[in-house]
C-alpha positions, 0 to 999 in steps of 0.5 A: 276522496271526497270532493271538497265544494267550492263557490263555483260549484254552489248556486249563488246566494240569491239563486239559492234563496229563490231569486232568479234575477240578480240584478235590479235597475232603477232611474238612479241606481243599479244593484247586482249580485257578484259571484265567484268572489274569494272572501277571507278574514285575517285575524292577528293574535295578541302578540303576533307581528303583521305578516308579509303577504305577497300582493297584499298591503294591509292598512293599519287604520280601522276603516282604511282600504288598500289595493284592488285585486286583492283589496284589504279592508281594515275592520278593526285592530288586527283584523282585515277582510281580504276580497278578490273578485275571483276564486284562486287556489292560492287565495283558498289554500291555507285557512287557520294557523294557531299559536302566535301566527295569524288565523285565516278564515275562508268566508267565500261560501258564507257570504253574499256580495251586492254591488251599488252604483249610481246617483241613488246608491247613497241615498238608498244606503242612507235610508237603511243605515245610521251612516252618511253615505253622501259624504263618500262622494269624492272621498278615498276608498274606505269601509265600514261595518254597520247594520241595515234592517237590523243585520250586520253589513260591511260596506266597501266604498271604491271606485272602478277603473273609469272612476265610477263610485261603487258601494260593495255590501258583504252580508251573511249568505242566509240574509241575502234574500232579506237584504236584496228585497230591502234594497229593492223595496227602498229604491223608489224612494232613493230615486226620488231623493236623487232626482230632487237633491243630486249626488250629495246633500 
């Protein structure tokens, strides 16, 4: 029987694109590639009811998020991303069911995940997107779809167990190097802004 590849057996998105160091540190921010994540898309077909999913609570407002392990991000009406920071057989089991049932798509091997932290993180994201990431300071967990450097990115704002504010960026694997280099190249100006103006403007 042919062996099915898993995200654990593949090089990371950055490693595959020739970048050996998946972390970046500057005066006010840190950026790192997260690996071993399970990323699934859940799409409810018209007329289908919201399913009961053990351990997952689906938010019903676009941009809202619930949970941490897994986290459910509402991207649009009847559409969610389910994120887990590990790969589990249960999470990757059923992918797509047709008819009036929910449609699951496993995106784990096709996505890269970058985590930004520090006072410079919202300034960096402000430079690359039309959204106001300064307003995230002190806000509730939420998500948004936007463009950075003309590519689509999902941004998940949340907090660590000790309250540190984080931005997780999800991007298609083929754009990982491009986005990484864009973030790193833009970091010095974000440092300047954070030192001059603080966390929030």
